[in-house]
C-alpha positions as a Markdown table, in Angstrom:
| # | Residue | x | y | z |
|---|---|---|---|---|
| 1 | Met | -0.3 | 13.6 | 30.3 |
| 2 | Ser | 2.9 | 11.6 | 29.7 |
| 3 | Leu | 2.8 | 8.1 | 28.3 |
| 4 | Gln | 4.0 | 5.1 | 30.1 |
| 5 | Glu | 4.9 | 1.7 | 28.5 |
| 6 | Thr | 2.6 | -0.2 | 30.8 |
| 7 | Gly | -0.3 | 2.0 | 29.9 |
| 8 | Ile | 0.4 | 1.8 | 26.2 |
| 9 | Leu | 0.5 | -2.0 | 26.3 |
| 10 | Ala | -2.7 | -2.1 | 28.3 |
| 11 | Gln | -4.5 | -0.1 | 25.6 |
| 12 | Ile | -3.1 | -2.3 | 22.9 |
| 13 | Arg | -4.3 | -5.5 | 24.7 |
| 14 | Ala | -7.7 | -3.9 | 25.3 |
| 15 | Leu | -8.4 | -2.4 | 21.9 |
| 16 | Leu | -6.7 | -4.4 | 19.2 |
| 17 | Pro | -8.0 | -7.8 | 18.0 |
| 18 | Gly | -5.6 | -10.4 | 19.3 |
| 19 | Gly | -4.3 | -8.0 | 21.9 |
| 20 | Glu | -5.4 | -10.2 | 24.8 |
| 21 | Ser | -2.8 | -12.8 | 23.7 |
| 22 | Leu | 0.1 | -10.4 | 24.1 |
| 23 | Val | 1.6 | -11.8 | 27.3 |
| 24 | Asp | 5.0 | -13.0 | 26.1 |
| 25 | Asp | 8.1 | -11.6 | 24.4 |
| 26 | Cys | 7.3 | -13.7 | 21.3 |
| 27 | Gly | 4.2 | -14.3 | 19.3 |
| 28 | Ala | 3.2 | -17.4 | 17.3 |
| 29 | Leu | 2.3 | -17.6 | 13.6 |
| 30 | Pro | -0.3 | -20.2 | 12.7 |
| 31 | Pro | 0.7 | -23.3 | 10.7 |
| 32 | Thr | 1.0 | -22.6 | 7.0 |
| 33 | Pro | -1.8 | -24.4 | 5.2 |
| 34 | Ala | -0.9 | -27.2 | 2.8 |
| 35 | Gly | -0.1 | -25.8 | -0.7 |
| 36 | His | 0.4 | -22.3 | 0.6 |
| 37 | Arg | 3.4 | -20.0 | 1.2 |
| 38 | Leu | 3.9 | -17.7 | 4.2 |
| 39 | Leu | 4.5 | -14.1 | 2.9 |
| 40 | Val | 5.6 | -11.1 | 4.9 |
| 41 | Thr | 5.8 | -7.4 | 4.2 |
| 42 | Thr | 6.8 | -4.4 | 6.4 |
| 43 | Asp | 6.5 | -0.6 | 6.2 |
| 44 | Leu | 7.9 | 2.2 | 8.3 |
| 45 | Met | 6.2 | 5.6 | 8.4 |
| 46 | Glu | 8.0 | 8.6 | 9.9 |
| 47 | Ser | 6.4 | 12.0 | 10.9 |
| 48 | Gly | 7.9 | 14.8 | 8.8 |
| 49 | Gln | 8.8 | 12.3 | 6.0 |
| 50 | His | 5.6 | 10.3 | 5.3 |
| 51 | Phe | 3.0 | 12.3 | 7.2 |
| 52 | Arg | 2.4 | 15.4 | 9.3 |
| 53 | Leu | 0.8 | 15.2 | 12.7 |
| 54 | Asp | -1.0 | 18.5 | 12.2 |
| 55 | Trp | -2.9 | 17.4 | 9.2 |
| 56 | His | -3.3 | 13.6 | 9.6 |
| 57 | Pro | -6.0 | 12.5 | 12.0 |
| 58 | Pro | -4.7 | 9.7 | 14.2 |
| 59 | Asp | -7.5 | 7.2 | 13.4 |
| 60 | Leu | -7.0 | 7.8 | 9.6 |
| 61 | Leu | -3.2 | 7.5 | 10.1 |
| 62 | Ala | -3.6 | 4.1 | 11.8 |
| 63 | Arg | -5.9 | 2.9 | 9.0 |
| 64 | Lys | -3.4 | 3.9 | 6.4 |
| 65 | Leu | -0.5 | 2.2 | 8.2 |
| 66 | Leu | -2.5 | -1.0 | 8.2 |
| 67 | Ala | -3.9 | -0.6 | 4.6 |
| 68 | Val | -0.5 | -0.1 | 3.0 |
| 69 | Asn | 0.8 | -3.3 | 4.4 |
| 70 | Leu | -2.3 | -5.4 | 3.6 |
| 71 | Ser | -2.3 | -3.9 | 0.1 |
| 72 | Asp | 1.2 | -5.4 | -0.4 |
| 73 | Leu | 0.1 | -8.9 | 0.7 |
| 74 | Asp | -3.1 | -8.8 | -1.4 |
| 75 | Ala | -1.3 | -7.7 | -4.5 |
| 76 | Ser | 1.0 | -10.7 | -4.0 |
| 77 | Gly | -2.0 | -13.1 | -3.9 |
| 78 | Ala | -2.0 | -13.5 | -0.1 |
| 79 | Arg | -4.7 | -13.5 | 2.4 |
| 80 | Pro | -3.5 | -11.6 | 5.5 |
| 81 | Phe | -4.0 | -12.9 | 9.0 |
| 82 | Gly | -2.0 | -10.8 | 11.4 |
| 83 | Tyr | 0.7 | -8.2 | 12.0 |
| 84 | Thr | 3.2 | -6.9 | 14.5 |
| 85 | Leu | 3.2 | -3.2 | 15.5 |
| 86 | Thr | 6.1 | -1.0 | 16.5 |
| 87 | Leu | 5.5 | 2.5 | 18.0 |
| 88 | Ala | 8.3 | 5.0 | 18.6 |
| 89 | Leu | 6.6 | 7.9 | 20.3 |
| 90 | Gly | 7.9 | 11.4 | 20.9 |
| 91 | Pro | 6.5 | 13.9 | 23.4 |
| 92 | Glu | 4.2 | 15.3 | 20.7 |
| 93 | Val | 2.0 | 12.2 | 21.2 |
| 94 | Asp | -0.3 | 12.4 | 24.1 |
| 95 | Ala | -2.7 | 9.8 | 25.6 |
| 96 | Pro | -5.9 | 11.0 | 23.7 |
| 97 | Trp | -4.0 | 10.9 | 20.4 |
| 98 | Leu | -2.8 | 7.4 | 21.1 |
| 99 | Thr | -6.2 | 6.2 | 22.1 |
| 100 | Thr | -7.7 | 7.5 | 18.9 |
| 101 | Phe | -4.9 | 6.0 | 16.9 |
| 102 | Leu | -5.4 | 2.5 | 18.4 |
| 103 | Ala | -9.2 | 2.8 | 18.0 |
| 104 | Gly | -8.7 | 3.4 | 14.3 |
| 105 | Leu | -6.2 | 0.6 | 14.0 |
| 106 | Ala | -8.7 | -1.7 | 15.8 |
| 107 | Ala | -11.5 | -0.8 | 13.5 |
| 108 | Gly | -9.4 | -1.4 | 10.4 |
| 109 | Ser | -8.2 | -4.7 | 11.8 |
| 110 | Arg | -11.7 | -5.9 | 12.4 |
| 111 | Glu | -12.7 | -4.9 | 8.9 |
| 112 | Ala | -9.8 | -6.8 | 7.4 |
| 113 | Asp | -10.2 | -9.8 | 9.8 |
| 114 | Val | -6.5 | -9.5 | 11.0 |
| 115 | Gln | -5.1 | -9.4 | 14.5 |
| 116 | Val | -2.0 | -8.1 | 16.3 |
| 117 | Leu | 0.6 | -10.8 | 16.9 |
| 118 | Gly | 3.3 | -8.7 | 18.8 |
| 119 | Gly | 5.4 | -5.7 | 18.5 |
| 120 | Asp | 7.3 | -3.1 | 20.5 |
| 121 | Thr | 7.0 | 0.4 | 22.0 |
| 122 | Val | 9.8 | 2.9 | 22.6 |
| 123 | Gly | 10.1 | 6.6 | 23.5 |
| 124 | Arg | 12.1 | 9.0 | 21.3 |
| 125 | Pro | 13.2 | 12.6 | 21.7 |
| 126 | Ala | 10.9 | 14.0 | 19.0 |
| 127 | Gly | 8.5 | 12.9 | 16.3 |
| 128 | Leu | 6.6 | 9.7 | 15.6 |
| 129 | Gly | 7.7 | 6.4 | 14.0 |
| 130 | Leu | 5.2 | 3.7 | 13.0 |
| 131 | Gly | 6.3 | 0.3 | 12.0 |
| 132 | Leu | 4.0 | -2.5 | 10.9 |
| 133 | Thr | 4.8 | -6.0 | 9.6 |
| 134 | Ala | 2.0 | -8.0 | 8.1 |
| 135 | Phe | 1.8 | -11.8 | 7.4 |
| 136 | Gly | -0.4 | -13.7 | 5.0 |
| 137 | Phe | -0.8 | -17.1 | 3.2 |
| 138 | Ala | -0.7 | -17.4 | -0.6 |
| 139 | Ala | -1.7 | -20.4 | -2.7 |
| 140 | Arg | -0.1 | -18.7 | -5.7 |
| 141 | Trp | 2.5 | -16.0 | -5.1 |
| 142 | Leu | 1.9 | -13.2 | -7.6 |
| 143 | Arg | 5.4 | -11.9 | -8.2 |
| 144 | Arg | 6.8 | -9.0 | -10.3 |
| 145 | Asp | 9.0 | -11.1 | -12.6 |
| 146 | Gly | 6.5 | -13.0 | -14.6 |
| 147 | Leu | 5.6 | -10.5 | -17.4 |
| 148 | Arg | 5.6 | -11.7 | -21.0 |
| 149 | Pro | 6.0 | -9.7 | -24.2 |
| 150 | Gly | 2.6 | -8.6 | -25.4 |
| 151 | Asp | 1.0 | -8.5 | -22.0 |
| 152 | Arg | -1.0 | -5.4 | -21.2 |
| 153 | Ile | -0.8 | -3.7 | -17.8 |
| 154 | Phe | -4.0 | -2.7 | -16.0 |
| 155 | Val | -4.9 | -1.0 | -12.7 |
| 156 | Asp | -8.2 | -1.3 | -10.8 |
| 157 | Gln | -8.5 | 2.5 | -10.0 |
| 158 | Arg | -7.2 | 5.6 | -11.7 |
| 159 | Pro | -3.9 | 6.8 | -10.2 |
| 160 | Gly | -3.4 | 10.4 | -9.1 |
| 161 | Ala | -6.0 | 11.0 | -6.4 |
| 162 | Ser | -3.6 | 10.7 | -3.5 |
| 163 | Leu | -1.2 | 13.2 | -5.1 |
| 164 | Arg | -4.0 | 15.6 | -5.6 |
| 165 | Gly | -4.9 | 15.1 | -1.9 |
| 166 | Leu | -1.4 | 15.8 | -0.8 |
| 167 | Arg | -1.4 | 19.1 | -2.8 |
| 168 | Lys | -4.6 | 20.2 | -1.1 |
| 169 | Leu | -3.1 | 19.5 | 2.3 |
| 170 | Gln | 0.0 | 21.5 | 1.3 |
| 171 | Ala | -2.2 | 24.3 | 0.2 |
| 172 | Gly | -3.9 | 24.4 | 3.7 |
| 173 | Gln | -7.1 | 22.3 | 3.2 |
| 174 | Arg | -7.8 | 19.9 | 6.0 |
| 175 | Trp | -9.9 | 16.7 | 6.5 |
| 176 | Asp | -13.4 | 17.4 | 7.6 |
| 177 | Pro | -15.5 | 14.2 | 8.2 |
| 178 | Ala | -18.7 | 16.2 | 7.8 |
| 179 | Arg | -17.6 | 17.2 | 4.3 |
| 180 | Pro | -15.4 | 14.4 | 3.0 |
| 181 | Asp | -13.1 | 15.1 | 0.1 |
| 182 | Ala | -12.3 | 12.2 | -2.2 |
| 183 | Asp | -8.8 | 13.3 | -2.9 |
| 184 | Leu | -8.0 | 14.0 | 0.8 |
| 185 | Glu | -9.4 | 10.6 | 1.7 |
| 186 | Ala | -7.3 | 8.9 | -0.9 |
| 187 | His | -4.2 | 10.3 | 0.7 |
| 188 | Leu | -5.1 | 10.2 | 4.4 |
| 189 | Ala | -7.0 | 6.9 | 4.5 |
| 190 | Pro | -6.6 | 4.9 | 1.3 |
| 191 | Arg | -8.9 | 1.9 | 0.8 |
| 192 | Pro | -7.2 | -0.6 | -1.5 |
| 193 | Arg | -9.6 | -3.2 | -3.1 |
| 194 | Leu | -8.4 | -6.0 | -0.7 |
| 195 | Gly | -9.4 | -9.4 | -2.0 |
| 196 | Leu | -8.9 | -8.5 | -5.6 |
| 197 | Gly | -5.4 | -9.9 | -5.5 |
| 198 | Leu | -6.6 | -13.3 | -4.4 |
| 199 | Arg | -9.0 | -13.4 | -7.4 |
| 200 | Leu | -6.2 | -12.3 | -9.7 |
| 201 | Ala | -4.0 | -15.1 | -8.4 |
| 202 | Glu | -6.7 | -17.6 | -9.4 |
| 203 | Ile | -6.4 | -16.5 | -13.1 |
| 204 | Pro | -3.4 | -18.2 | -14.8 |
| 205 | Glu | -3.2 | -15.5 | -17.5 |
| 206 | Ile | -2.3 | -12.9 | -14.8 |
| 207 | His | 1.4 | -13.1 | -15.0 |
| 208 | Ala | 2.7 | -10.4 | -12.5 |
| 209 | Cys | 1.3 | -8.0 | -10.0 |
| 210 | Leu | 2.2 | -5.3 | -7.5 |
| 211 | Asp | 0.4 | -2.6 | -5.6 |
| 212 | Leu | 0.7 | 0.9 | -7.0 |
| 213 | Ser | 2.4 | 2.7 | -4.1 |
| 214 | Asp | 5.4 | 4.7 | -5.6 |
| 215 | Gly | 3.5 | 5.8 | -8.7 |
| 216 | Leu | 3.4 | 4.5 | -12.3 |
| 217 | Ser | 6.8 | 6.0 | -13.3 |
| 218 | Arg | 8.5 | 3.9 | -10.5 |
| 219 | Asp | 6.2 | 0.8 | -10.2 |
| 220 | Leu | 6.0 | 0.1 | -13.9 |
| 221 | Arg | 9.8 | 0.4 | -14.0 |
| 222 | Asn | 10.0 | -2.1 | -11.1 |
| 223 | Leu | 7.7 | -4.6 | -13.0 |
| 224 | Ala | 9.7 | -4.2 | -16.2 |
| 225 | Glu | 13.2 | -4.6 | -14.6 |
| 226 | Ala | 12.1 | -7.6 | -12.5 |
| 227 | Ser | 10.9 | -9.3 | -15.8 |
| 228 | Gly | 13.9 | -8.2 | -17.9 |
| 229 | Leu | 11.5 | -6.5 | -20.4 |
| 230 | Ser | 10.2 | -3.0 | -21.2 |
| 231 | Ile | 6.8 | -1.3 | -20.7 |
| 232 | Val | 5.4 | 1.3 | -23.0 |
| 233 | Leu | 3.2 | 3.7 | -21.1 |
| 234 | Glu | -0.3 | 4.4 | -22.3 |
| 235 | Pro | -0.2 | 7.8 | -24.0 |
| 236 | Ala | -3.6 | 9.0 | -22.7 |
| 237 | Leu | -2.5 | 9.1 | -19.1 |
| 238 | Asp | -2.2 | 12.6 | -17.6 |
| 239 | Glu | 0.7 | 13.9 | -15.5 |
| 240 | Asp | -1.0 | 13.2 | -12.2 |
| 241 | Ala | -1.5 | 9.6 | -13.2 |
| 242 | Arg | 2.1 | 9.2 | -14.3 |
| 243 | Arg | 3.6 | 10.8 | -11.2 |
| 244 | Gly | 1.0 | 9.6 | -8.7 |
| 245 | Gly | 2.1 | 7.7 | -5.6 |
| 246 | Glu | 0.3 | 6.1 | -2.7 |
| 247 | Asp | -2.7 | 5.0 | -4.8 |
| 248 | Tyr | -2.5 | 1.4 | -3.7 |
| 249 | Ala | -4.3 | 0.0 | -6.8 |
| 250 | Arg | -3.7 | -3.6 | -8.1 |
| 251 | Cys | -1.3 | -3.1 | -11.0 |
| 252 | Phe | -0.9 | -6.3 | -13.0 |
| 253 | Gly | 0.1 | -7.7 | -16.4 |
| 254 | Thr | -2.0 | -10.2 | -18.4 |
| 255 | Ser | -2.5 | -11.7 | -21.8 |
| 256 | Leu | -6.3 | -11.6 | -21.4 |
| 257 | Pro | -8.4 | -8.9 | -23.3 |
| 258 | Gln | -9.7 | -6.0 | -21.2 |
| 259 | Ala | -13.3 | -6.9 | -21.8 |
| 260 | Glu | -12.9 | -10.4 | -20.7 |
| 261 | Leu | -11.1 | -9.4 | -17.5 |
| 262 | Glu | -13.7 | -6.7 | -16.7 |
| 263 | Ser | -16.5 | -9.3 | -17.2 |
| 264 | Arg | -14.8 | -11.9 | -15.0 |
| 265 | Leu | -13.8 | -9.4 | -12.2 |
| 266 | Gly | -17.0 | -7.4 | -12.4 |
| 267 | Leu | -15.2 | -4.0 | -12.3 |
| 268 | Pro | -13.8 | -1.5 | -14.7 |
| 269 | Leu | -10.0 | -1.5 | -15.4 |
| 270 | Leu | -7.7 | 1.1 | -16.7 |
| 271 | Pro | -4.9 | 0.2 | -19.2 |
| 272 | Val | -1.6 | 1.8 | -18.3 |
| 273 | Gly | 1.0 | 0.0 | -20.4 |
| 274 | Thr | 2.0 | -2.7 | -22.9 |
| 275 | Val | 4.9 | -5.1 | -22.4 |
| 276 | Met | 7.5 | -5.4 | -25.1 |
| 277 | Pro | 11.0 | -7.0 | -25.4 |
| 278 | Arg | 13.7 | -5.0 | -23.6 |
| 279 | Gly | 14.4 | -1.8 | -25.4 |
| 280 | Ala | 16.4 | 1.4 | -24.7 |
| 281 | Ala | 15.0 | 1.6 | -21.1 |
| 282 | Pro | 12.6 | -0.3 | -18.9 |
| 283 | Leu | 9.9 | 2.3 | -19.1 |
| 284 | Leu | 9.1 | 4.1 | -22.4 |
| 285 | Ala | 6.6 | 6.8 | -23.4 |
| 286 | Tyr | 5.6 | 8.3 | -26.7 |
| 287 | Asp | 6.9 | 11.8 | -27.4 |
| 288 | Gly | 4.9 | 12.5 | -30.6 |
| 289 | Asp | 5.8 | 9.6 | -32.8 |
| 290 | Ser | 9.0 | 8.5 | -31.0 |
| 291 | Leu | 9.4 | 6.2 | -28.0 |
| 292 | Leu | 11.7 | 7.7 | -25.4 |
| 293 | Pro | 12.8 | 6.7 | -21.9 |
| 294 | Leu | 10.4 | 8.0 | -19.2 |
| 295 | Pro | 12.2 | 9.4 | -16.1 |
| 296 | Asp | 11.4 | 8.3 | -12.6 |
| 297 | Leu | 8.9 | 11.0 | -11.4 |
| 298 | Ser | 8.3 | 9.4 | -8.0 |
| 299 | Phe | 9.1 | 10.7 | -4.5 |
| 300 | Asp | 12.7 | 10.0 | -3.4 |
| 301 | His | 12.7 | 8.9 | 0.2 |
| 302 | Phe | 16.4 | 9.5 | 0.5 |
| 303 | Gly | 16.5 | 12.7 | -1.5 |
| 304 | Ser | 17.0 | 16.2 | 0.0 |
| 305 | Ser | 13.8 | 17.9 | 1.1 |
């Protein structure tokens, strides 16, 4: 059954929270509360580059598309309120697939208390392109450039599970909701700890934060370069944790001791690095007794496949 734009829009209006308001070419953002800033983030996911249609169930793909954007806002200290959605659909996508995708997006939207504000749909010769732009309000914008020498870097979940899930998919394992696999779920339907970023933003001693999406070897480098400092990687981290990618943990720098942070937040934290004055490279790791630059081990979106 071929898709028609009018039918797609009808489903979006019927299924997605806020969809009933999509009657104009433009949508409206609510007024920014006093003392807050409006923050925006966007992500594009392409079949064959970021996911494969034959192994990613459509409802889980929709949840992931939403989660990765809300994770960016949360790590910046923002409370999300809405998003725009862009769908570029090739002939591989049929009506049942789209209905399941939108149902998954609707469920994730209700859980996160966000609504669709607008968007666009277009056909394409092949493949699937998904774009989502999310908006939120922040009383304190947690940026990347606030690290101080002596800060320690923590994450709220151990990196590496999504990478292990990707390897399992590449080896032929598939998602079975009757027998859920934690690694597959981490890759196919990540569940970042939304709301933690707002709590971190309320603590003055949290100096910088981002969500761990590209992997420690890239994201710690991003933190260090934004702050003009260097970060020494914790030596106990294994290769999966170093390489990682798409873990969507809160990754933040602070001057507070780990025990005090864990007591205040009510959850365990994993130390992943220590901030020092700028050294030979933004990210350093111990090789025996010496500190050496750590190469970027993350996925290159523009590299050859």
